[in-house]
All heavy atoms as an XYZ file, in Angstrom:
909
protein
N     103.741     19.082    150.789
C     103.014     19.940    149.866
C     102.968     19.220    148.498
O     103.975     18.694    148.027
C     103.719     21.283    149.762
C     102.954     22.270    148.934
S     103.730     23.913    148.829
C     104.032     24.323    150.518
N     101.847     19.237    147.848
C     101.682     18.533    146.576
C     102.333     19.359    145.410
O     102.635     20.539    145.578
C     100.178     18.356    146.248
O      99.607     19.563    145.889
N     102.544     18.680    144.309
C     103.103     19.341    143.139
C     102.239     20.522    142.696
O     102.736     21.595    142.383
C     103.229     18.313    142.017
C     103.845     18.903    140.737
C     104.064     17.815    139.685
O     104.796     16.818    139.969
O     103.529     17.985    138.585
N     100.923     20.317    142.714
C     100.014     21.370    142.323
C     100.140     22.572    143.207
O     100.140     23.706    142.798
C      98.548     20.891    142.351
C      97.542     21.899    141.902
C      96.125     21.632    142.397
N      96.027     21.402    143.816
C      96.004     22.334    144.768
N      96.121     23.577    144.457
N      95.883     22.003    146.015
N     100.263     22.339    144.532
C     100.383     23.474    145.458
C     101.676     24.205    145.291
O     101.731     25.431    145.393
C     100.312     22.933    146.904
C      98.909     22.405    147.259
C      98.917     21.666    148.612
O      99.841     20.857    148.863
O      97.928     21.861    149.372
N     102.770     23.502    145.004
C     104.050     24.162    144.760
C     103.950     25.047    143.513
O     104.379     26.228    143.514
C     105.192     23.120    144.625
C     105.400     22.402    145.928
C     106.470     23.779    144.122
C     106.287     21.186    145.818
N     103.402     24.482    142.456
C     103.259     25.261    141.218
C     102.365     26.464    141.408
O     102.640     27.548    140.942
C     102.743     24.332    140.054
C     103.808     23.329    139.705
C     102.333     25.172    138.849
C     103.324     22.227    138.760
N     101.257     26.315    142.154
C     100.372     27.413    142.425
C     101.082     28.531    143.163
O     100.950     29.714    142.842
C      99.167     26.923    143.213
N     101.901     28.174    144.129
C     102.650     29.199    144.893
C     103.680     29.910    144.020
O     103.813     31.142    144.068
C     103.386     28.587    146.067
C     102.433     28.279    147.223
C     103.190     27.827    148.435
N     102.270     27.515    149.493
C     102.608     27.350    150.751
N     103.848     27.468    151.124
N     101.675     27.071    151.640
N     104.365     29.180    143.164
C     105.304     29.766    142.241
C     104.607     30.678    141.206
O     105.090     31.775    140.873
C     106.151     28.712    141.545
C     107.140     27.956    142.441
C     107.705     26.747    141.743
C     108.255     28.900    142.948
N     103.431     30.262    140.750
C     102.645     31.094    139.829
C     102.157     32.348    140.527
O     102.159     33.439    139.941
C     101.492     30.300    139.248
C     101.942     29.296    138.195
O     103.036     29.449    137.629
N     101.116     28.338    137.917
N     101.765     32.217    141.781
C     101.345     33.415    142.542
C     102.509     34.416    142.653
O     102.343     35.631    142.522
C     100.858     33.051    143.944
C      99.459     32.533    143.933
O      98.751     32.649    142.906
O      99.039     31.950    144.989
N     103.725     33.911    142.918
C     104.890     34.792    143.008
C     105.141     35.507    141.677
O     105.424     36.705    141.699
C     106.152     33.963    143.366
C     106.165     33.510    144.834
C     107.457     32.791    145.188
N     108.662     33.551    144.833
C     109.177     34.551    145.530
N     108.569     34.955    146.610
N     110.260     35.188    145.126
N     104.942     34.815    140.599
C     105.130     35.451    139.270
C     104.063     36.524    139.113
O     104.355     37.678    138.696
C     105.021     34.403    138.187
S     105.130     35.081    136.500
N     102.818     36.211    139.390
C     101.706     37.150    139.205
C     101.860     38.400    140.066
O     101.524     39.519    139.658
C     100.358     36.466    139.508
C      99.153     37.286    139.193
C      97.899     36.462    139.318
N      97.811     35.669    140.485
C      97.390     36.098    141.681
N      97.044     37.369    141.819
N      97.357     35.299    142.704
N     102.424     38.239    141.228
C     102.633     39.356    142.150
C     103.922     40.121    141.882
O     104.245     41.115    142.579
C     102.600     38.896    143.623
C     101.238     38.481    144.055
N     100.958     37.225    144.501
C     100.071     39.144    144.071
C      99.674     37.142    144.807
N      99.117     38.297    144.540
N     104.691     39.724    140.874
C     105.910     40.412    140.559
C     107.059     40.112    141.479
O     108.030     40.858    141.547
N     107.001     38.965    142.203
C     108.027     38.615    143.177
C     109.050     37.604    142.606
O     110.008     37.263    143.294
C     107.404     38.045    144.430
C     106.417     38.984    145.129
C     105.700     38.288    146.254
C     107.153     40.247    145.607
N     108.838     37.124    141.412
C     109.760     36.169    140.780
C     110.750     36.975    139.937
O     110.375     37.486    138.884
C     108.956     35.183    139.924
C     109.798     34.157    139.220
O     111.064     34.277    139.225
O     109.206     33.239    138.619
N     111.995     37.060    140.385
C     112.998     37.866    139.662
C     113.292     37.324    138.290
O     113.739     38.105    137.412
C     114.306     37.904    140.472
C     114.117     38.733    141.737
C     115.433     38.834    142.502
N     115.847     37.468    142.864
C     117.032     37.199    143.341
N     117.941     38.115    143.501
N     117.331     35.954    143.652
N     113.047     36.070    138.003
C     113.274     35.541    136.659
C     111.989     35.524    135.812
O     112.037     35.207    134.642
C     113.850     34.126    136.712
O     112.896     33.233    137.320
C     115.154     34.106    137.527
N     110.877     35.881    136.410
C     109.637     35.888    135.682
C     109.533     37.061    134.720
O     110.176     38.111    134.902
N     108.709     36.881    133.688
C     108.488     37.922    132.686
C     106.996     38.161    132.552
O     106.185     37.271    132.746
C     109.022     37.493    131.330
C     110.455     37.035    131.301
C     111.374     38.152    130.896
N     112.774     37.881    131.071
C     113.540     37.186    130.255
N     113.035     36.698    129.163
N     114.807     37.009    130.538
N     106.653     39.411    132.206
C     105.255     39.761    131.957
C     105.187     40.339    130.551
O     105.975     41.217    130.211
C     104.742     40.773    132.984
O     104.817     40.170    134.291
C     103.301     41.142    132.676
N     104.238     39.845    129.779
C     104.018     40.346    128.414
C     102.581     40.801    128.329
O     101.660     40.039    128.682
C     104.282     39.215    127.384
C     103.978     39.685    125.983
C     105.703     38.711    127.505
N     102.375     42.005    127.833
C     101.013     42.477    127.531
C     100.914     42.606    126.031
O     101.736     43.283    125.413
C     100.745     43.852    128.242
C     100.901     43.698    129.786
C      99.327     44.310    127.913
C     100.665     45.012    130.525
N      99.918     41.972    125.458
C      99.835     41.952    123.994
C      99.534     43.322    123.461
O      98.943     44.194    124.088
C      98.739     40.980    123.534
O      97.449     41.475    123.945
C      98.979     39.577    124.041
N      99.931     43.539    122.207
C      99.710     44.795    121.500
C      98.198     45.024    121.356
O      97.726     46.150    121.510
C     100.374     44.677    120.118
C     100.114     45.820    119.192
C     100.608     47.171    119.532
N     101.927     47.271    120.120
C     102.313     48.220    120.943
N     101.486     49.172    121.271
N     103.519     48.267    121.429
N      97.427     43.986    121.126
C      95.952     44.165    121.010
C      95.379     44.626    122.316
O      94.524     45.490    122.354
C      95.302     42.811    120.595
O      95.903     42.364    119.387
C      93.837     42.972    120.420
N      95.858     44.066    123.436
C      95.393     44.501    124.765
C      95.682     45.984    124.978
O      94.816     46.757    125.324
C      96.018     43.648    125.832
S      95.431     43.993    127.518
N      96.930     46.378    124.720
C      97.297     47.782    124.933
C      96.485     48.708    123.978
O      96.053     49.770    124.406
C      98.769     47.993    124.735
C      99.691     47.512    125.862
C     101.134     47.748    125.519
C      99.330     48.202    127.150
N      96.364     48.236    122.748
C      95.608     49.079    121.780
C      94.131     49.268    122.127
O      93.507     50.240    121.755
N      93.594     48.333    122.905
C      92.229     48.410    123.352
C      92.023     49.592    124.314
O      90.972     50.238    124.351
C      91.772     47.130    124.059
O      91.932     46.059    123.108
C      90.361     47.206    124.529
N      93.097     49.921    125.066
C      92.934     50.912    126.137
C      93.791     52.183    125.924
O      93.667     53.122    126.731
C      93.375     50.314    127.486
C      92.562     49.058    127.794
C      93.178     47.810    127.754
C      91.221     49.133    128.079
C      92.443     46.639    128.037
C      90.485     47.991    128.367
C      91.108     46.758    128.373
N      94.616     52.217    124.920
C      95.516     53.370    124.759
C      95.769     53.707    123.277
O      95.816     52.795    122.459
C      96.824     53.089    125.463
N      95.939     54.947    123.026
C      96.219     55.377    121.644
C      97.483     56.214    121.524
O      97.740     56.832    120.498
C      95.037     56.123    121.043
C      94.681     57.378    121.853
O      95.358     57.724    122.814
N      93.586     57.996    121.501
N      98.296     56.250    122.602
C      99.570     56.936    122.544
C     100.497     56.305    123.571
O     100.016     55.620    124.486
C      99.397     58.454    122.745
C      98.912     58.795    124.111
O      99.580     58.564    125.124
N      97.685     59.346    124.188
N     101.768     56.549    123.472
C     102.749     55.880    124.355
C     102.508     56.181    125.876
O     102.687     55.290    126.669
C     104.098     56.409    123.902
C     103.893     56.805    122.483
C     102.487     57.270    122.404
N     102.122     57.376    126.178
C     101.902     57.708    127.623
C     100.677     56.945    128.143
O     100.756     56.380    129.237
C     101.713     59.259    127.792
C     101.314     59.563    129.213
C     102.998     59.958    127.420
N      99.651     56.913    127.343
C      98.446     56.171    127.743
C      98.748     54.685    127.863
O      98.157     53.996    128.734
C      97.308     56.419    126.770
N      99.678     54.155    127.050
C     100.051     52.751    127.139
C     100.702     52.450    128.468
O     100.432     51.442    129.083
C     100.995     52.348    125.989
C     100.282     52.130    124.717
C     101.248     51.639    123.614
O     102.421     51.317    123.893
O     100.802     51.517    122.453
N     101.612     53.343    128.886
C     102.291     53.133    130.182
C     101.299     53.150    131.313
O     101.369     52.305    132.253
C     103.416     54.213    130.366
C     103.994     54.131    131.761
C     104.506     54.024    129.344
N     100.366     54.090    131.279
C      99.349     54.169    132.341
C      98.502     52.886    132.311
O      98.260     52.326    133.394
C      98.474     55.428    132.131
C      97.284     55.419    133.068
C      99.284     56.690    132.325
N      98.047     52.452    131.150
C      97.233     51.270    131.040
C      98.016     50.029    131.575
O      97.466     49.224    132.309
C      96.768     51.034    129.629
N      99.289     49.902    131.168
C     100.090     48.784    131.651
C     100.144     48.743    133.182
O      99.938     47.688    133.800
C     101.518     48.872    131.123
C     101.673     48.546    129.688
C     103.118     48.749    129.230
O     104.037     48.432    129.944
N     103.280     49.254    128.027
N     100.434     49.894    133.780
C     100.543     49.956    135.244
C      99.208     49.616    135.907
O      99.188     48.861    136.894
C     101.000     51.350    135.645
N      98.103     50.132    135.395
C      96.810     49.878    136.014
C      96.396     48.409    135.843
O      95.873     47.789    136.764
C      95.772     50.834    135.419
C      95.978     52.252    135.822
C      95.016     53.221    135.103
O      94.459     52.900    134.061
N      94.867     54.424    135.701
N      96.620     47.873    134.651
C      96.277     46.482    134.411
C      97.104     45.533    135.317
O      96.589     44.625    135.948
C      96.449     46.085    132.934
C      95.399     46.800    132.079
C      96.380     44.580    132.731
C      95.638     46.769    130.597
N      98.414     45.804    135.380
C      99.254     44.998    136.277
C      98.812     45.085    137.712
O      98.788     44.056    138.393
C     100.709     45.454    136.160
C     101.609     44.670    135.227
C     102.993     45.287    135.165
C     101.639     43.227    135.600
N      98.428     46.247    138.159
C      97.957     46.413    139.536
C      96.693     45.567    139.750
O      96.552     44.931    140.814
C      97.683     47.855    139.844
N      95.796     45.561    138.806
C      94.562     44.782    138.938
C      94.849     43.292    138.908
O      94.234     42.503    139.700
C      93.576     45.138    137.844
C      92.995     46.520    137.961
C      92.252     46.760    139.268
O      91.451     45.890    139.657
O      92.512     47.788    139.925
N      95.756     42.838    138.052
C      96.088     41.414    137.998
C      96.718     40.991    139.320
O      96.417     39.928    139.824
C      97.057     41.148    136.803
C      97.680     39.731    136.918
C      96.321     41.284    135.474
N      97.561     41.831    139.870
C      98.204     41.499    141.152
C      97.234     41.469    142.309
O      97.439     40.735    143.282
C      99.368     42.454    141.421
C     100.508     42.184    140.461
C     101.650     43.136    140.630
N     102.748     42.709    139.767
C     103.741     43.478    139.400
N     103.847     44.683    139.926
N     104.676     43.024    138.602
N      96.129     42.205    142.211
C      95.087     42.202    143.282
C      94.175     41.001    143.137
O      93.440     40.673    144.096
C      94.281     43.486    143.213
C      95.004     44.709    143.748
C      94.095     45.888    143.995
C      93.501     46.396    142.740
N      92.763     47.695    142.927
N      94.165     40.384    141.967
C      93.247     39.243    141.704
C      93.469     38.179    142.786
O      94.598     37.877    143.159
C      93.554     38.664    140.347
C      92.738     37.455    139.982
C      91.455     37.596    139.473
C      93.201     36.177    140.172
C      90.672     36.511    139.135
C      92.460     35.067    139.838
C      91.181     35.243    139.333
N      92.382     37.621    143.305
C      92.493     36.551    144.294
C      91.676     35.345    143.818
O      90.637     35.456    143.182
C      92.000     36.988    145.666
O      90.629     37.440    145.536
C      92.840     38.121    146.267
N      92.130     34.214    144.171
C      91.471     32.940    143.899
C      90.633     32.575    145.118
O      90.954     32.938    146.254
C      92.473     31.847    143.623
C      93.215     31.993    142.341
C      94.394     32.728    142.282
C      92.743     31.434    141.149
C      95.094     32.907    141.105
C      93.405     31.626    139.963
C      94.586     32.339    139.940
O      95.267     32.506    138.772
N      89.545     31.817    144.923
C      88.764     31.418    146.062
C      89.584     30.527    147.018
O      90.536     29.883    146.600
C      87.627     30.569    145.444
C      87.684     30.795    143.985
C      89.039     31.348    143.680
N      89.210     30.492    148.301
C      89.967     29.738    149.279
C      90.000     28.242    148.970
O      90.979     27.579    149.251
C      89.351     29.915    150.659
C      89.596     31.303    151.231
O      90.588     31.954    150.806
O      88.831     31.740    152.096
N      88.955     27.771    148.278
C      88.894     26.335    147.975
C      89.448     26.014    146.587
O      89.273     24.961    146.068
C      87.459     25.803    148.085
C      86.538     26.504    147.122
O      86.912     27.535    146.539
O      85.393     26.013    146.987
N      90.204     26.966    145.989
C      90.747     26.798    144.672
C      91.711     25.609    144.634
O      92.571     25.491    145.482
C      91.484     28.047    144.224
C      92.080     27.937    142.855
O      91.277     27.849    141.904
O      93.309     27.948    142.741
N      91.590     24.738    143.616
C      92.421     23.558    143.510
C      93.203     23.552    142.211
O      93.597     22.510    141.729
C      91.568     22.287    143.610
C      90.655     22.242    144.832
C      91.322     21.950    146.134
N      92.000     20.662    146.124
C      92.972     20.376    146.942
N      93.340     21.166    147.869
N      93.515     19.189    146.884
N      93.449     24.709    141.642
C      94.157     24.784    140.351
C      95.631     25.153    140.575
O      96.034     25.421    141.709
C      93.520     25.837    139.446
O      93.754     27.135    139.985
C      92.036     25.629    139.271
N      96.385     25.207    139.508
C      97.783     25.651    139.580
C      97.861     27.189    139.556
O      98.976     27.704    139.543
C      98.586     25.062    138.419
C      98.753     23.578    138.506
C      99.530     22.988    137.378
O      99.841     23.667    136.354
O      99.924     21.811    137.498
N      96.742     27.848    139.557
C      96.686     29.316    139.562
C      97.487     29.915    138.396
O      98.187     30.903    138.518
C      97.160     29.879    140.870
C      96.291     29.468    142.029
C      96.715     30.039    143.281
N      95.825     29.665    144.343
C      95.775     30.203    145.533
N      96.593     31.202    145.833
N      94.923     29.789    146.425
N      97.302     29.280    137.230
C      98.055     29.688    136.064
C      97.227     30.559    135.098
O      97.734     30.970    134.073
C      98.620     28.501    135.306
C      97.540     27.527    134.833
O      96.401     27.613    135.311
O      97.847     26.700    133.959
N      96.001     30.856    135.454
C      95.164     31.697    134.585
C      94.069     32.361    135.375
O      93.702     31.891    136.460
C      94.594     30.917    133.423
C      93.668     29.795    133.801
C      93.276     28.923    132.640
N      94.446     28.186    132.175
C      94.725     27.971    130.913
N      93.934     28.379    129.983
N      95.806     27.329    130.581
N      93.557     33.423    134.826
C      92.457     34.141    135.483
C      92.015     35.293    134.590
O      92.513     35.476    133.465
N      91.110     36.073    135.080
C      90.591     37.219    134.346
C      90.153     38.286    135.289
O      89.768     38.047    136.424
C      89.451     36.798    133.427
C      88.203     36.312    134.148
C      87.187     35.723    133.193
O      87.504     34.839    132.389
N      85.976     36.215    133.299
N      90.265     39.526    134.796
C      89.862     40.711    135.545
C      88.996     41.582    134.623
O      88.977     41.393    133.413
C      91.075     41.553    136.050
C      91.900     42.031    134.846
C      91.888     40.718    137.014
C      92.850     43.131    135.134
N      88.295     42.531    135.217
C      87.591     43.503    134.422
C      88.402     44.814    134.502
O      88.777     45.241    135.603
C      86.197     43.724    134.954
C      85.218     42.613    134.710
C      84.947     42.374    133.227
O      84.728     43.354    132.479
O      85.025     41.194    132.840
N      88.679     45.438    133.347
C      89.398     46.658    133.288
C      88.702     47.578    132.315
O      88.563     47.234    131.130
C      90.874     46.449    132.905
C      91.667     47.722    132.803
C      92.017     48.439    133.916
C      92.026     48.216    131.547
C      92.767     49.581    133.828
C      92.772     49.360    131.437
C      93.130     50.071    132.561
O      93.856     51.200    132.493
N      88.216     48.701    132.781
C      87.479     49.665    131.942
C      86.386     49.043    131.122
O      86.175     49.302    129.964
C      88.420     50.396    131.016
C      89.443     51.272    131.698
C      90.228     52.069    130.676
N      91.389     52.743    131.235
C      92.332     53.282    130.555
N      92.299     53.309    129.222
N      93.343     53.850    131.139
N      85.665     48.134    131.785
C      84.507     47.464    131.130
C      84.866     46.335    130.134
O      84.014     45.846    129.498
N      86.145     45.938    130.105
C      86.577     44.882    129.205
C      87.220     43.756    130.039
O      87.967     44.015    130.969
C      87.608     45.419    128.194
O      86.987     46.457    127.438
C      88.113     44.349    127.259
N      86.940     42.529    129.653
C      87.572     41.381    130.318
C      89.013     41.253    129.837
O      89.232     41.208    128.634
C      86.800     40.092    130.048
O      85.444     40.263    130.510
C      87.416     38.914    130.794
N      89.952     41.227    130.759
C      91.337     41.053    130.483
C      91.757     39.710    131.083
O      91.466     39.421    132.248
C      92.199     42.221    131.031
C      93.664     41.991    130.799
C      91.740     43.558    130.419
N      92.422     38.879    130.301
C      92.822     37.531    130.737
C      94.308     37.526    131.017
O      95.068     38.267    130.375
C      92.519     36.494    129.642
C      91.078     36.521    129.248
C      90.600     37.342    128.222
C      90.150     35.686    129.878
C      89.259     37.366    127.860
C      88.817     35.678    129.518
C      88.353     36.509    128.515
O      87.044     36.527    128.169
N      94.734     36.661    131.928
C      96.169     36.409    132.103
C      96.427     34.925    132.148
O      95.534     34.146    132.576
C      96.726     37.125    133.335
C      96.189     36.610    134.645
C      96.794     35.564    135.290
C      95.105     37.223    135.251
C      96.310     35.089    136.502
C      94.631     36.783    136.437
C      95.219     35.726    137.105
N      97.574     34.528    131.676
C      97.989     33.136    131.658
C      99.434     33.066    131.985
O     100.240     33.850    131.420
C      97.686     32.515    130.290
C      98.135     31.035    130.236
C      97.710     30.397    128.935
O      96.672     30.696    128.394
N      98.523     29.467    128.502
N      99.834     32.116    132.830
C     101.232     31.925    133.225
C     101.690     30.563    132.651
O     101.093     29.550    132.884
C     101.398     31.978    134.725
C     100.968     33.348    135.263
C     102.869     31.694    135.114
C     100.903     33.406    136.770
N     102.778     30.653    131.876
C     103.385     29.447    131.288
C     104.758     29.231    131.889
O     105.454     30.200    132.180
C     103.492     29.585    129.754
C     102.090     29.653    129.113
O     101.335     28.706    129.305
O     101.788     30.671    128.462
N     105.142     27.975    132.026
C     106.473     27.629    132.629
C     107.390     27.118    131.509
O     107.077     26.127    130.838
C     106.285     26.571    133.672
N     108.526     27.799    131.312
C     109.477     27.463    130.311
C     110.813     27.031    130.938
O     111.048     27.260    132.120
C     109.760     28.711    129.405
C     108.596     29.100    128.577
C     107.706     30.062    129.013
C     108.384     28.517    127.302
C     106.618     30.455    128.236
C     107.313     28.914    126.520
C     106.436     29.846    126.984
O     105.349     30.219    126.202
N     111.670     26.464    130.069
C     113.006     26.139    130.544
C     113.810     27.441    130.767
O     113.333     28.517    130.438
C     113.712     25.207    129.585
C     114.058     25.824    128.228
O     113.763     27.010    127.988
O     114.671     25.146    127.382
N     115.028     27.324    131.261
C     115.822     28.520    131.603
C     116.136     29.367    130.423
O     116.358     30.604    130.543
C     117.110     28.094    132.312
N     116.102     28.835    129.182
C     116.415     29.590    127.972
C     115.140     30.099    127.292
O     115.251     30.689    126.196
C     117.198     28.736    127.011
C     118.556     28.343    127.528
O     119.236     29.173    128.107
N     118.947     27.088    127.403
N     114.001     29.877    127.884
C     112.736     30.334    127.359
C     112.453     29.762    125.965
O     111.826     30.374    125.092
C     112.633     31.853    127.312
C     112.634     32.531    128.663
C     112.817     34.070    128.486
C     111.382     32.209    129.429
N     112.942     28.533    125.719
C     112.775     27.916    124.389
C     111.784     26.764    124.440
O     110.987     26.613    123.507
C     114.129     27.382    123.940
C     114.103     26.872    122.517
C     115.481     26.530    122.015
C     115.417     26.052    120.587
N     116.697     25.737    120.045
N     111.769     25.969    125.489
C     110.898     24.792    125.594
C     110.142     24.867    126.931
O     110.398     25.710    127.746
C     111.705     23.507    125.575
C     112.650     23.412    124.401
C     113.965     23.626    124.397
C     112.283     23.140    123.053
N     114.489     23.420    123.157
C     113.464     23.175    122.262
C     111.087     22.894    122.398
C     113.481     22.946    120.927
C     111.113     22.643    121.064
C     112.294     22.674    120.305
N     109.243     23.959    127.108
C     108.543     23.851    128.410
C     109.537     23.499    129.499
O     110.557     22.876    129.251
N     109.212     23.844    130.702
C     110.070     23.570    131.845
C     110.186     22.078    132.059
O     109.202     21.334    132.021
C     109.512     24.220    133.105
O     110.259     23.820    134.221
N     111.421     21.610    132.381
C     111.604     20.194    132.682
C     110.964     19.839    134.040
O     110.639     18.676    134.274
C     113.115     20.002    132.722
C     113.659     21.379    133.009
C     112.675     22.366    132.407
N     110.810     20.861    134.894
C     110.218     20.603    136.223
C     109.600     21.913    136.752
O     110.276     22.717    137.379
C     111.257     20.065    137.199
C     110.679     19.781    138.602
O     109.435     19.959    138.770
O     111.450     19.420    139.450
N     108.354     22.201    136.515
C     107.727     23.445    136.906
C     107.700     23.694    138.411
O     107.408     24.774    138.871
C     106.317     23.383    136.361
C     106.188     22.141    135.611
C     107.420     21.352    135.776
N     108.017     22.638    139.188
C     108.091     22.820    140.651
C     109.439     23.331    141.113
O     109.592     23.674    142.290
C     107.778     21.514    141.397
O     108.771     20.557    141.088
C     106.403     20.971    141.046
N     110.397     23.345    140.190
C     111.780     23.794    140.521
C     112.060     25.139    139.925
O     112.294     25.286    138.733
C     112.782     22.745    140.029
C     114.215     23.020    140.407
O     114.499     24.118    140.907
O     115.064     22.182    140.162
N     112.037     26.180    140.775
C     112.264     27.547    140.293
C     113.623     27.746    139.691
O     113.809     28.674    138.873
C     112.014     28.545    141.418
N     114.584     26.949    140.044
C     115.934     27.133    139.484
C     116.074     26.720    138.054
O     117.026     27.133    137.379
C     116.964     26.372    140.368
O     116.844     24.992    140.175
N     115.121     25.918    137.547
C     115.181     25.484    136.126
C     114.017     25.996    135.325
O     113.827     25.587    134.182
C     115.315     23.950    135.998
C     116.606     23.464    136.667
C     114.072     23.264    136.559
N     113.212     26.835    135.909
C     111.973     27.298    135.303
C     111.917     28.806    135.190
O     112.272     29.501    136.138
C     110.761     26.785    136.101
O     110.808     25.382    136.200
C     109.436     27.225    135.460
N     111.465     29.319    134.061
C     111.193     30.714    133.847
C     109.710     30.867    133.544
O     109.243     30.290    132.567
C     112.044     31.332    132.724
C     113.536     31.180    132.880
C     114.028     31.921    134.115
N     115.410     31.636    134.376
C     115.874     30.767    135.247
N     115.025     30.056    135.989
N     117.156     30.584    135.457
N     109.062     31.633    134.341
C     107.590     31.805    134.155
C     107.353     33.075    133.327
O     108.017     34.109    133.551
C     106.902     31.897    135.474
C     106.748     30.510    136.110
C     106.088     30.500    137.447
N     105.603     29.186    137.764
C     106.380     28.153    138.067
N     107.667     28.322    138.101
N     105.892     26.954    138.320
N     106.376     32.958    132.415
C     106.017     34.108    131.583
C     104.515     34.295    131.740
O     103.720     33.388    131.449
C     106.351     33.882    130.075
C     105.891     35.060    129.257
C     107.883     33.675    129.948
N     104.131     35.485    132.214
C     102.690     35.790    132.353
C     102.311     36.642    131.129
O     102.878     37.708    130.928
C     102.423     36.513    133.631
C     100.957     36.941    133.766
S     100.498     37.582    135.400
C     101.527     39.082    135.480
N     101.346     36.194    130.398
C     100.835     36.913    129.231
C      99.465     37.494    129.603
O      98.592     36.797    130.139
C     100.673     35.982    127.998
O     101.933     35.356    127.762
C     100.197     36.753    126.795
N      99.324     38.798    129.352
C      98.092     39.488    129.610
C      97.494     39.865    128.289
O      98.150     40.433    127.411
C      98.342     40.757    130.494
C      98.926     40.305    131.844
C      97.057     41.556    130.681
C      99.386     41.461    132.726
N      96.221     39.522    128.093
C      95.587     39.656    126.763
C      94.082     39.923    126.850
O      93.509     39.858    127.947
C      95.834     38.379    125.979
C      95.224     37.135    126.602
S      95.987     35.636    126.016
C      96.552     34.950    127.556
N      93.501     40.247    125.740
C      92.045     40.433    125.622
C      91.489     39.303    124.749
O      92.248     38.519    124.157
C      91.678     41.824    125.062
C      91.992     42.899    126.064
C      92.357     42.075    123.721
N      90.178     39.207    124.727
C      89.501     38.106    123.975
C      90.018     37.972    122.547
O      90.177     36.825    122.062
C      87.990     38.296    123.938
C      87.264     37.209    123.194
C      85.808     37.189    123.420
N      85.374     36.979    124.791
C      85.380     35.808    125.437
N      85.832     34.719    124.827
N      84.929     35.707    126.650
N      90.299     39.018    121.845
C      90.743     38.966    120.454
C      92.101     38.217    120.330
O      92.440     37.710    119.270
C      90.913     40.379    119.888
C      89.595     41.085    119.661
C      89.032     41.689    120.931
O      89.734     41.754    121.988
O      87.888     42.217    120.895
N      92.835     38.116    121.419
C      94.126     37.415    121.382
C      93.979     35.915    121.595
O      94.902     35.180    121.344
C      95.048     37.943    122.514
C      95.472     39.347    122.261
O      95.909     39.664    121.130
O      95.462     40.148    123.226
N      92.813     35.486    122.082
C      92.644     34.042    122.413
C      92.518     33.187    121.156
O      92.162     33.564    120.154
C      91.396     33.866    123.278
C      91.458     34.585    124.650
C      90.171     34.380    125.378
C      92.611     34.088    125.479
């Protein structure tokens, strides 16, 4: 298996919530776009996460599957997965090695880009 394929599989695990060391961050701007109170924020977070997890790449996809976009309530929502070292301070020394890598998926809207 190539390095790209290994990274793509690890990124898929993060996106699907199967990476126990992975983190998900939804930006304040993204939440503010869809919610105006704490209860609505929780609902929006759950729905957005569900949509991101349902996202599929084409069968012929040749990327590391580290980014994508979905439509949620008529707005494009983007996600990006970054690979950090175990302390979340620097980039991962080896993104193909899950034991030394912590993945962070950031979910955002256009204003965050």
